[in-house]
C-alpha positions as CSV (number, residue, x, y, z in Angstrom):
1,X,-18.8,7.3,19.9
2,X,-21.1,10.1,18.9
3,X,-23.5,9.2,15.9
4,X,-24.3,12.2,13.9
5,X,-27.8,10.2,12.6
6,X,-28.8,8.4,15.6
7,X,-31.0,6.0,14.8
8,X,-32.9,2.6,16.1
9,X,-29.8,0.1,15.0
10,X,-32.5,-2.2,13.5
11,X,-33.5,-1.9,10.2
12,X,-31.4,1.1,9.2
13,X,-31.0,1.5,5.6
14,X,-27.5,2.3,5.4
15,X,-24.9,3.6,2.2
16,X,-24.0,1.2,0.1
17,X,-19.7,1.3,-0.2
18,X,-18.1,2.5,-3.1
19,X,-16.3,-0.4,-5.6
20,X,-13.0,-0.3,-3.7
21,X,-14.2,-0.7,0.2
22,X,-16.3,-3.2,-1.2
23,X,-13.1,-4.8,-2.8
24,X,-11.2,-4.1,0.5
25,X,-14.1,-6.0,2.9
26,X,-14.2,-9.1,0.2
27,X,-10.3,-9.2,1.0
28,X,-11.3,-9.4,5.1
29,X,-14.1,-11.6,4.1
30,X,-12.5,-14.0,2.4
31,X,-8.9,-14.0,5.5
32,X,-12.0,-14.7,8.3
33,X,-13.6,-17.7,6.4
34,X,-9.4,-19.4,6.1
35,X,-9.4,-18.4,10.1
36,X,-13.4,-20.6,10.3
37,X,-12.4,-23.0,8.1
38,X,-8.9,-23.6,10.4
39,X,-10.7,-23.5,13.6
40,X,-12.7,-25.8,12.1
41,X,-16.0,-24.7,10.6
42,X,-17.0,-21.9,14.1
43,X,-14.6,-18.7,15.8
44,X,-15.6,-17.8,19.5
45,X,-17.0,-13.8,18.5
46,X,-14.4,-11.7,20.3
47,X,-12.2,-13.7,17.7
48,X,-14.0,-12.9,14.9
49,X,-14.5,-9.2,15.4
50,X,-10.4,-8.9,16.7
51,X,-9.9,-9.8,13.3
52,X,-12.5,-7.6,11.4
53,X,-11.7,-4.6,13.7
54,X,-7.2,-5.0,13.7
55,X,-6.1,-7.8,11.5
56,X,-2.8,-6.4,10.0
57,X,-3.5,-4.1,6.4
58,X,-7.0,-5.2,6.8
59,X,-8.8,-4.6,10.0
60,X,-11.2,-2.0,10.6
61,X,-8.5,-0.1,12.4
62,X,-5.8,-0.9,10.3
63,X,-6.3,-0.2,7.1
64,X,-6.4,3.5,6.1
65,X,-9.8,4.9,5.8
66,X,-10.8,7.8,7.7
67,X,-12.5,7.0,10.6
68,X,-13.2,10.0,12.8
69,X,-15.1,13.2,12.0
70,X,-18.2,14.1,10.0
71,X,-16.1,12.3,6.8
72,X,-16.2,9.0,8.9
73,X,-18.3,7.1,10.8
74,X,-18.4,8.6,14.2
75,X,-17.0,11.4,16.6
76,X,-15.4,11.7,19.4
77,X,-14.9,13.9,22.5
78,X,-12.3,15.5,21.1
79,X,-13.4,16.3,17.6
80,X,-16.1,18.2,18.7
81,X,-14.3,20.9,19.6
82,X,-11.1,21.9,22.4
83,X,-13.7,22.0,25.9
84,X,-13.2,18.8,26.5
85,X,-9.7,18.4,26.2
86,X,-9.0,21.6,28.6
87,X,-11.6,20.4,31.3
88,X,-9.6,17.1,31.0
89,X,-6.1,18.8,31.6
90,X,-7.2,20.1,35.0
91,X,-7.4,16.4,35.9
92,X,-4.5,15.7,34.8
93,X,-2.7,18.8,36.0
94,X,-3.7,18.1,39.2
95,X,-2.4,14.4,39.4
96,X,0.8,15.8,37.8
97,X,1.1,18.5,40.5
98,X,0.5,15.5,43.0
99,X,3.0,12.9,42.2
100,X,5.5,16.5,41.5
101,X,6.6,14.2,38.5
102,X,5.7,12.3,35.8
103,X,4.3,11.4,31.9
104,X,0.8,11.1,30.2
105,X,0.2,8.1,28.4
106,X,-2.5,7.9,26.2
107,X,-4.1,4.8,24.5
108,X,-5.7,4.8,21.4
109,X,-5.1,8.4,20.7
110,X,-7.6,8.8,16.9
111,X,-6.6,11.6,15.5
112,X,-4.1,13.0,18.0
113,X,-6.4,16.2,18.7
114,X,-7.2,15.3,22.6
115,X,-2.9,15.3,23.1
116,X,-2.8,18.6,21.4
117,X,-5.3,20.4,23.2
118,X,-4.5,18.5,26.8
119,X,-0.3,19.6,25.1
120,X,-1.8,23.3,25.0
121,X,-4.0,23.6,28.3
122,X,-0.9,22.0,30.8
123,X,1.3,24.3,29.1
124,X,-1.1,27.3,29.7
125,X,-1.3,25.6,33.4
126,X,2.5,24.8,33.8
127,X,1.9,21.3,34.4
128,X,3.6,20.2,31.2
129,X,3.9,16.4,32.1
130,X,7.9,14.6,31.6
131,X,6.7,13.1,28.4
132,X,3.6,12.3,26.9
133,X,3.5,9.2,25.5
134,X,1.1,8.3,22.3
135,X,0.1,4.2,22.4
136,X,-0.7,3.8,18.5
137,X,-1.1,0.3,17.3
138,X,-2.1,2.5,13.4
139,X,0.2,2.9,11.1
140,X,-2.3,5.3,9.6
141,X,-3.2,6.9,12.3
142,X,0.2,7.1,14.3
143,X,1.0,8.9,10.8
144,X,-2.3,11.4,10.8
145,X,-1.0,11.9,15.0
146,X,2.1,13.1,14.0
147,X,1.6,15.7,11.5
148,X,-1.4,17.1,13.8
149,X,1.1,18.0,16.4
150,X,3.8,19.1,14.8
151,X,1.8,21.4,13.2
152,X,0.0,23.0,16.5
153,X,3.1,22.0,19.6
154,X,5.6,23.8,17.8
155,X,8.5,23.5,20.7
156,X,6.7,21.2,22.6
157,X,6.7,18.2,20.4
158,X,9.1,17.0,21.5
159,X,7.3,15.7,24.9
160,X,5.6,13.1,22.5
161,X,6.5,9.9,21.8
162,X,4.7,6.8,20.3
163,X,5.6,3.7,21.7
164,X,4.4,-0.1,20.9
165,X,2.9,-1.6,24.5
166,X,2.6,-0.2,28.0
167,X,5.1,1.2,29.2
168,X,6.5,-0.1,32.2
169,X,7.3,1.7,35.9
170,X,5.5,3.9,34.6
171,X,4.6,7.0,37.1
172,X,2.0,9.9,36.2
173,X,-1.8,9.2,34.1
174,X,-2.5,6.6,31.8
175,X,-6.0,7.9,29.8
176,X,-8.3,5.8,27.8
177,X,-10.6,7.8,26.3
178,X,-13.1,5.7,23.8
179,X,-10.5,2.8,24.6
180,X,-12.5,-0.3,26.0
181,X,-15.7,-0.1,24.2
182,X,-13.4,-1.5,21.0
183,X,-11.9,-4.8,22.5
184,X,-13.2,-7.5,21.3
185,X,-16.3,-8.7,23.3
186,X,-18.3,-12.8,23.9
187,X,-21.4,-12.9,23.6
188,X,-23.7,-15.5,25.6
189,X,-27.7,-15.9,25.4
190,X,-29.4,-17.0,28.3
191,X,-30.9,-21.2,27.4
192,X,-32.5,-23.2,30.4
193,X,-30.6,-21.0,32.6
194,X,-27.4,-21.7,31.4
195,X,-25.2,-19.8,29.2
196,X,-24.6,-20.2,25.2
197,X,-21.6,-18.5,23.8
198,X,-21.8,-16.8,20.5
199,X,-19.9,-18.4,17.4
200,X,-19.6,-17.0,14.2
201,X,-19.8,-19.6,10.7
202,X,-20.3,-18.7,7.1
203,X,-23.5,-20.1,5.2
204,X,-25.1,-19.2,2.2
205,X,-25.6,-15.8,2.6
206,X,-22.3,-15.0,4.2
207,X,-21.4,-15.0,8.1
208,X,-23.7,-16.2,10.6
209,X,-24.7,-16.5,14.6
210,X,-23.8,-19.6,15.9
211,X,-25.0,-20.5,19.8
212,X,-22.7,-23.5,21.4
213,X,-22.3,-24.9,24.8
214,X,-19.1,-23.4,26.1
215,X,-16.0,-24.4,27.5
216,X,-16.1,-22.9,30.5
217,X,-19.1,-20.1,31.0
218,X,-18.7,-20.2,35.0
219,X,-18.2,-16.1,34.1
220,X,-21.3,-15.9,33.1
221,X,-23.1,-18.6,34.4
222,X,-22.4,-16.0,37.9
223,X,-23.6,-13.3,35.4
224,X,-27.1,-14.6,35.1
225,X,-27.3,-15.9,38.6
226,X,-26.7,-12.6,40.4
227,X,-28.9,-10.4,37.7
228,X,-31.8,-13.0,37.0
229,X,-31.5,-12.7,33.6
230,X,-34.4,-14.2,32.1
231,X,-34.6,-16.9,28.9
232,X,-33.1,-15.5,25.8
233,X,-31.6,-12.6,27.3
234,X,-28.3,-11.7,25.3
235,X,-25.4,-9.5,26.1
236,X,-21.5,-9.1,25.9
237,X,-18.6,-9.3,28.7
238,X,-15.5,-8.2,27.9
239,X,-12.5,-10.4,29.5
240,X,-9.7,-8.7,27.7
241,X,-11.0,-5.2,29.3
242,X,-10.6,-6.8,32.6
243,X,-7.1,-8.5,31.4
244,X,-6.1,-4.6,29.6
245,X,-6.9,-3.1,33.6
246,X,-4.7,-6.0,35.5
247,X,-1.7,-5.4,33.2
248,X,-1.9,-1.9,33.4
249,X,-1.9,-1.7,36.8
250,X,1.1,-4.1,36.8
251,X,3.1,-1.1,34.8
252,X,1.9,1.5,36.4
253,X,4.2,2.6,39.2
254,X,2.2,5.5,40.7
255,X,-0.5,7.6,39.8
256,X,-3.8,7.5,37.3
257,X,-5.8,5.4,35.2
258,X,-8.8,7.5,33.7
259,X,-11.2,5.3,31.4
260,X,-14.0,7.6,29.7
261,X,-16.4,5.2,27.4
262,X,-20.0,5.0,27.1
263,X,-21.6,1.9,29.3
264,X,-23.0,1.4,32.9
265,X,-22.7,0.3,36.3
266,X,-23.5,-3.9,36.6
267,X,-26.8,-3.1,37.9
268,X,-28.1,-1.5,34.6
269,X,-25.7,-2.6,31.7
270,X,-27.7,-6.3,32.8
271,X,-30.9,-4.3,33.1
272,X,-34.3,-6.2,31.4
273,X,-34.3,-3.2,29.0
274,X,-31.1,-4.1,27.7
275,X,-32.3,-8.0,26.3
276,X,-30.8,-7.5,23.0
277,X,-27.3,-6.5,24.2
278,X,-25.4,-3.5,23.9
279,X,-23.0,-4.5,20.1
280,X,-23.2,-1.6,18.1
281,X,-22.4,-1.0,14.7
282,X,-21.4,2.5,13.3
283,X,-20.4,3.4,9.6
284,X,-21.0,6.9,8.2
285,X,-22.6,7.8,11.2
286,X,-25.3,5.2,11.4
287,X,-25.5,3.1,13.7
288,X,-26.8,-0.3,13.7
289,X,-26.7,-4.1,14.8
290,X,-25.5,-6.5,12.4
291,X,-21.4,-6.9,12.9
292,X,-21.4,-9.2,10.0
293,X,-22.4,-6.4,7.3
294,X,-19.3,-5.3,5.2
295,X,-16.7,-6.6,7.3
296,X,-13.7,-4.6,7.7
297,X,-15.6,-1.3,6.9
298,X,-17.5,-0.3,10.4
299,X,-17.0,0.1,13.7
300,X,-17.9,-2.8,16.4
301,X,-18.4,-1.8,19.7
302,X,-20.3,-2.7,22.8
303,X,-21.2,-0.8,25.7
304,X,-18.5,-0.9,28.9
305,X,-19.5,-2.8,32.2
306,X,-17.3,-0.1,34.6
307,X,-18.4,-2.8,37.8
308,X,-16.3,-5.6,35.9
309,X,-13.5,-2.8,35.4
310,X,-13.3,-1.3,38.5
311,X,-13.9,-5.1,40.0
312,X,-10.7,-6.2,37.9
313,X,-8.7,-3.3,38.9
314,X,-9.2,-3.5,42.3
315,X,-8.3,-7.0,42.3
316,X,-4.6,-5.7,40.1
317,X,-3.8,-3.2,42.9
318,X,-5.9,-0.3,41.7
319,X,-7.8,1.8,44.9
320,X,-11.4,2.9,43.1
321,X,-11.1,7.0,43.3
322,X,-14.1,8.0,41.6
323,X,-17.4,7.1,39.0
324,X,-19.1,9.5,37.4
325,X,-21.0,10.7,34.5
326,X,-19.0,12.6,31.9
327,X,-22.0,15.6,32.6
328,X,-20.8,15.5,36.9
329,X,-16.7,15.2,35.8
330,X,-16.8,17.4,33.7
331,X,-19.1,20.4,35.3
332,X,-16.6,19.2,38.5
333,X,-13.8,20.2,36.2
334,X,-14.8,23.8,35.5
335,X,-16.7,23.6,31.9
336,X,-19.0,26.6,32.1
337,X,-16.0,28.1,33.2
338,X,-13.8,27.1,30.8
339,X,-16.7,27.7,28.0
340,X,-17.0,31.1,29.2
341,X,-12.9,32.0,28.6
342,X,-13.7,30.4,25.2
343,X,-11.6,31.0,22.0
344,X,-13.3,34.4,20.8
345,X,-13.1,32.8,17.0
346,X,-15.8,30.7,18.5
347,X,-19.5,31.6,18.1
348,X,-21.2,31.7,21.3
349,X,-23.5,29.5,19.4
350,X,-20.7,26.6,18.1
351,X,-19.6,26.6,22.3
352,X,-23.1,25.8,23.3
353,X,-23.6,22.7,20.6
354,X,-20.4,21.6,22.0
355,X,-21.8,21.8,25.8
356,X,-25.1,20.1,25.0
357,X,-23.2,17.2,23.1
358,X,-21.1,16.9,25.9
359,X,-22.7,17.0,28.9
360,X,-26.3,17.5,28.6
361,X,-28.4,13.5,28.8
362,X,-29.5,13.8,25.4
363,X,-26.1,13.8,24.1
364,X,-22.6,12.3,25.6
365,X,-23.8,14.1,29.5
366,X,-25.5,10.5,31.4
367,X,-24.1,7.4,28.5
368,X,-20.7,8.5,29.0
369,X,-18.8,7.8,32.3
370,X,-15.5,8.7,34.1
371,X,-13.9,5.9,35.8
372,X,-11.0,7.1,38.2
373,X,-8.6,3.8,39.2
374,X,-5.3,5.2,41.4
375,X,-2.1,3.6,43.0
376,X,0.3,5.2,45.2
377,X,-1.6,8.4,45.4
378,X,-3.9,9.6,48.1
379,X,-6.0,12.5,48.2
380,X,-9.9,13.1,46.3
381,X,-9.8,13.7,42.8
382,X,-11.5,16.6,41.5
383,X,-13.3,15.4,39.0
384,X,-15.4,13.8,40.9
385,X,-16.2,16.4,43.8
386,X,-19.8,17.2,42.5
387,X,-21.0,13.6,42.1
388,X,-19.1,10.3,43.0
389,X,-21.3,7.6,41.6
390,X,-18.4,4.8,42.9
391,X,-21.5,2.8,45.7
392,X,-23.2,2.4,42.6
393,X,-20.4,-0.2,41.0
């Protein structure tokens, strides 16, 4: 996620939603309150996050408001222009050619912009996949993707098919660009050397935090001890992300799982500089830290612990094949060469701006990472030839 108006997450003045949006948020709030009442007065934070993001017809990703691009709440790399997709296509082509057969499964395809560029570039590289599957839970986004791809791809649109779940016995690539950060997370706080779990209650002023002893805090206790977290340190953990990687491992017969997202290896994730955690909310290109502000109208994310993903993947049968910053990953895939031959209709200024946002440390270049996990596939990967930071995991 790239915010066009990045800001300190605390004390930010946010634009007030229009009346229809406020009414929708009120419906989301009422639904969550019912779940809280059924649960006895409090919900685990990951359950709250699940409801406000994904509840059918109500959640942020399930409702029809625009999410991506300048008119939405955030911009992802594919919306900046074609360079990200054209570079990424080189990595996919290498894997597909090495396997000799296979498809591409994109999880959470957003607007469909990345799929369009990837298929256009893979056609130019003579490396089209057997099929391009799009796993999209949102009916609204699925409709937008179908319209975009039908208009962009011509005959190659027949390679696209939409799926409702991870296919079994998949051979090829599973691609997750800015997916893991939106999976619901648990929150914990250090109290007397032990973890307290975040729960959500409804008070007089709306939703509020409640910190309680966990039923099982073994994983958080291990994190506290391993990283020597101080009193009051607050952070997140994503059991669902690890479970998702393990499920991909079960269903991928041969090939690559490529995860691109913002986050850190564990030593950086649990650094003292991040004592308030990494939970962030995105609304109209403002970034703030209040997940209870107009529920259902804003995205809620947490940075990715790539060490935890790699550990879960290797435990499930994957092999670690690479970890690097997005900057190093794209440069390894020939970003400068791709930019040099980009569409003549695009000005040099536009291309330069796109490169800066994708690859510079002040943009996505260092905040975003690429993690490659492979199964039954030998050989190094092109995207990690300049710098592989797997040892940091």
